[in-house]
C-alpha positions as CSV (number, residue, x, y, z in Angstrom):
1,M,73.3,30.5,162.4
2,T,72.4,28.6,165.6
3,D,68.8,28.2,166.7
4,S,68.9,29.2,170.4
5,N,65.2,28.4,171.0
6,W,63.9,25.6,173.0
7,R,61.9,23.0,171.2
8,T,59.3,21.6,173.6
9,Y,57.5,18.3,173.2
10,P,55.0,18.1,170.3
11,A,51.3,18.6,170.8
12,D,50.7,14.8,170.5
13,L,52.6,14.4,173.8
14,A,50.5,16.9,175.7
15,D,48.7,14.0,177.4
16,D,50.6,12.7,180.4
17,E,50.3,9.0,179.4
18,A,51.5,9.7,175.8
19,L,54.6,11.5,177.1
20,T,55.5,8.8,179.6
21,A,54.9,6.0,177.0
22,T,57.1,7.9,174.5
23,V,59.9,8.4,177.1
24,L,59.8,4.7,177.9
25,E,59.8,3.7,174.2
26,I,62.7,6.0,173.4
27,H,64.9,4.8,176.3
28,Q,64.1,1.2,175.3
29,G,65.4,2.0,171.8
30,I,68.5,3.6,173.3
31,L,69.2,0.4,175.3
32,Q,68.6,-1.9,172.3
33,G,70.7,0.4,170.0
34,Q,73.5,2.6,171.2
35,L,73.9,0.9,174.7
36,A,73.3,-2.7,173.6
37,A,76.9,-3.7,174.1
38,D,77.7,-1.4,177.0
39,P,79.1,-3.4,179.9
40,M,78.0,-0.7,182.4
41,V,74.3,-1.3,182.0
42,N,72.6,-3.5,184.5
43,L,70.2,-5.7,182.5
44,N,68.4,-6.8,185.7
45,L,66.8,-3.4,185.8
46,P,63.8,-2.5,183.7
47,I,63.0,0.8,182.1
48,Q,60.1,2.4,184.1
49,Q,58.9,5.7,185.2
50,R,57.5,6.8,188.6
51,A,56.3,9.9,190.4
52,F,55.0,11.8,187.4
53,R,53.6,15.2,188.4
54,P,53.3,18.8,187.1
55,I,55.4,21.4,188.9
56,E,55.3,25.1,187.9
57,G,55.0,24.6,184.2
58,W,57.2,21.5,184.1
59,R,56.2,17.9,183.7
60,V,58.5,15.9,186.0
61,L,59.0,12.2,186.3
62,L,61.6,9.8,187.8
63,L,63.0,7.5,185.2
64,L,64.7,4.2,186.0
65,T,66.8,2.6,183.3
66,P,69.6,0.0,183.4
67,W,72.1,2.8,183.3
68,M,70.6,5.5,185.5
69,L,68.0,6.8,187.9
70,A,67.2,10.3,187.0
71,R,64.6,13.0,187.2
72,L,63.4,14.3,183.8
73,L,61.8,17.7,183.5
74,F,59.9,18.6,180.4
75,P,58.8,22.3,180.0
76,S,55.2,22.9,179.0
77,K,56.4,26.1,177.3
78,P,59.9,27.2,176.4
79,P,61.7,28.3,179.7
80,A,63.8,31.4,179.9
81,L,67.0,29.4,179.5
82,Q,69.4,29.9,176.6
83,I,70.2,26.8,174.6
84,P,74.0,26.5,174.4
85,E,75.8,26.4,171.1
86,G,75.7,23.0,169.6
87,W,72.4,22.1,171.3
88,S,69.8,23.6,169.0
89,A,67.2,21.2,167.7
90,V,68.7,21.3,164.3
91,E,72.2,20.5,165.6
92,R,71.0,17.6,167.8
93,Q,68.4,16.2,165.4
94,D,70.6,13.3,164.2
95,A,73.1,13.2,167.1
96,D,73.7,10.1,169.2
97,Y,72.2,9.9,172.7
98,L,74.3,11.8,175.2
99,L,73.4,11.1,178.9
100,L,74.7,14.4,180.3
101,G,74.5,17.4,178.1
102,P,75.5,20.9,179.2
103,R,74.7,21.8,182.8
104,M,72.1,24.5,183.3
105,G,70.9,26.4,186.3
106,F,67.3,27.3,186.8
107,Q,64.7,28.1,189.5
108,L,62.0,25.7,190.6
109,L,59.7,26.2,193.6
110,G,61.8,29.3,194.5
111,Q,65.0,27.3,194.8
112,P,68.0,27.1,192.5
113,Q,68.4,23.8,190.7
114,Q,71.0,22.3,188.4
115,A,70.2,19.9,185.6
116,H,71.7,18.7,182.3
117,L,70.2,19.7,179.0
118,N,69.1,16.9,176.8
119,F,67.3,16.6,173.4
120,H,65.5,14.0,171.5
121,P,63.7,14.7,168.2
122,R,60.5,13.1,169.5
123,L,60.7,14.8,173.0
124,G,62.2,18.2,172.2
125,H,64.6,19.8,174.8
126,Y,64.3,18.7,178.4
127,L,66.4,18.7,181.5
128,L,67.8,15.7,183.3
129,Q,68.9,15.6,187.0
130,P,70.9,12.4,187.6
131,I,70.2,10.7,190.9
132,C,72.3,7.6,190.5
133,L,74.5,6.7,187.5
134,N,76.0,3.5,189.0
135,M,73.2,0.9,188.7
136,E,75.5,-2.1,189.0
137,P,74.8,-2.8,192.7
138,Y,71.0,-3.2,192.3
139,P,69.4,-6.6,191.8
140,D,66.0,-5.2,190.7
141,A,63.9,-2.0,190.4
142,E,62.5,-2.4,193.9
143,A,66.0,-2.3,195.4
144,V,66.7,1.0,193.5
145,F,63.5,2.6,194.7
146,E,63.9,1.3,198.3
147,E,67.4,2.9,198.4
148,W,65.9,6.1,197.0
149,N,63.1,6.0,199.6
150,Q,65.6,5.5,202.4
151,V,67.6,8.5,201.3
152,I,64.4,10.6,201.3
153,R,63.4,9.3,204.8
154,T,66.9,10.2,206.1
155,R,66.8,13.6,204.4
156,D,63.3,14.3,205.8
157,E,64.5,13.4,209.3
158,N,67.5,15.7,208.9
159,M,65.3,18.5,207.6
160,E,62.9,18.0,210.5
161,K,65.8,18.2,213.0
162,A,67.0,21.3,211.3
163,K,63.5,22.7,211.1
164,R,63.9,23.3,207.4
165,D,61.7,22.6,204.4
166,C,62.7,21.7,200.8
167,P,59.8,21.9,198.4
168,L,61.0,20.1,195.3
169,Q,59.8,16.7,196.3
170,K,61.9,17.4,199.3
171,E,65.0,17.1,197.1
172,V,68.0,15.2,198.5
173,S,71.5,16.5,198.1
174,R,73.8,14.4,195.9
175,R,76.3,14.2,198.8
176,E,73.6,12.5,201.0
177,L,72.6,10.1,198.2
178,F,76.1,9.1,197.3
179,R,77.1,8.7,201.0
180,R,74.4,6.1,201.3
181,L,75.3,4.4,198.0
182,R,79.0,4.1,198.8
183,P,80.1,0.7,200.0
184,S,81.2,0.8,203.7
185,G,84.9,1.2,204.2
186,E,85.3,3.7,201.4
């Protein structure tokens, strides 16, 4: 029998600082363990979080690691999303880290969103929205976030020109992000 219920973070992570400290510790362990010999990680980049905030029952943060920049979304209570087969807490308890789990659609701030389900025994189920998975070009964390900020500025300018508003941290489309990250001439 498959457990189809979300397991949210435990009560000891209800404090924002405790949650972020645990997220950082877990990802440091992933880097030192499963990804230690991975040639795709950029060891010039630290593991750090930024932009932590609550949004409609989710605790949201940006996470930079040597292998990704992503938005992590932790539900404060189980969302109305069905856990796919193979992704119950029992089934994922001893599984290796998997960056991109099953894709899930959900609503946030009245807009449809896409994210990948993830699970860690200490964090429970959460969603991950990848922003950048090719960290190789970046010499340091400031370069990553400067690129991200430039994408946001460009998107804001385009939204203003179009007289539109996008409430989820003025979310940027992947197409716009990857257009900026692609080396010229491609």
